[in-house]
N, C-alpha and C positions, 0 to 999 in steps of 0.2 A: 504494500500500500504506500502511496506517495503522500508527502506532506503538502497540503493545499497552499500553505504560505510560501513554501519554496517554489511551487509552480507559478504563483502570481508574481513573485520577485523575478523569476527567470524570464517571464514574458513582458515585464514592464520595459518601456522604451526609454533610453537615456536621452535627456534633453541637454544639448551643448549650451554652455554658458560662456559669456565673454565679458570683459571689463570695459566700461565706458572710459574713454580717455579724458573726458571732461570732469565727471564727478567721482570717478574710480569705483562706481557701483557695479556689482556683478549681477547680470540679468540674462535671461534666456536670449540666445542669439537672434531669434525671430523678432524680438522687441527693439533691436538696435539697428542703426544705420551703419552699413559697412562702406568705408572709403578705401580706395586703392589708387595706385598710379597707373595711368595708361602708358602706351609706348612712347608718347611724346613728352611725358613728365607732368601732365596735368592730373590733378586729383579729381577723381570722378566718384559718383555714388554707384556702388555695386549693388543694384537692386536684387539680383539673383543670389548674391553672396557666394559666387562661385568663380570669380576671376582669379587666375593664378597669381601668386606673388604675395607680398606683404600687404596686410590690410590693417585698418584701424577702425574700431567700433565706437559709436557715439550715440547717446540718447537723442531722442527727437526734441527734447526740451530746449528752449532758447537759452536758458541759463547754462546748461552743459555745453552748448555750442559756443557761447561767448567765452567760457572758461578755456575751452580747447583752442580757440583761435587766438585769444589774447596771450596765453601762456606758451604758444608755439607747441602745444602738446601733440597736435596732429603731425607736425613736421618731425618731431622726435619719434613718434610711433612708426611713421613711414620711412624714417631715416632719409629725409630729403630736405631741401630748402625750397620754400615757396616765396616767390616774389610778390610784392604788394598787389599788383594787378590780379594775379591768380588768387590771392587770398581774398580779395574783395568779391571775385566771381564765386569762390567757394562759399562765402558768407551768404550770398544771394541764393545759391543752390540749396544750402542747408535750411534757410528760412522757409523755402517751399516744402521742405520735408517735415516741418514742425507739426506735431499732432497733439501734444499735451505737455504736462509738467513732469519734471523729474521727481520721483518719490524720495530721493536722497536729501 
């Protein structure tokens, strides 16, 4: 006879978690915005969360986005340098992604 608790644990699905570079909060991957570098060096929103290479995760809250942009945390996470023009473009893109407040 099998242990029913063991069977339930065996079939439960693991949910990957990632850390927001803005607030440092750990959340399920699906709740975060993934940023990555494209071939030309622009930071883009990886909506499918499947682009190869280094990525940075960010809450959709304005406060987290502001912290990440002001502290150059996105640059550090992606190990790159972002010129001011591209940083302003990224701020606009992230503003469009905003959906709520950060619980942190």
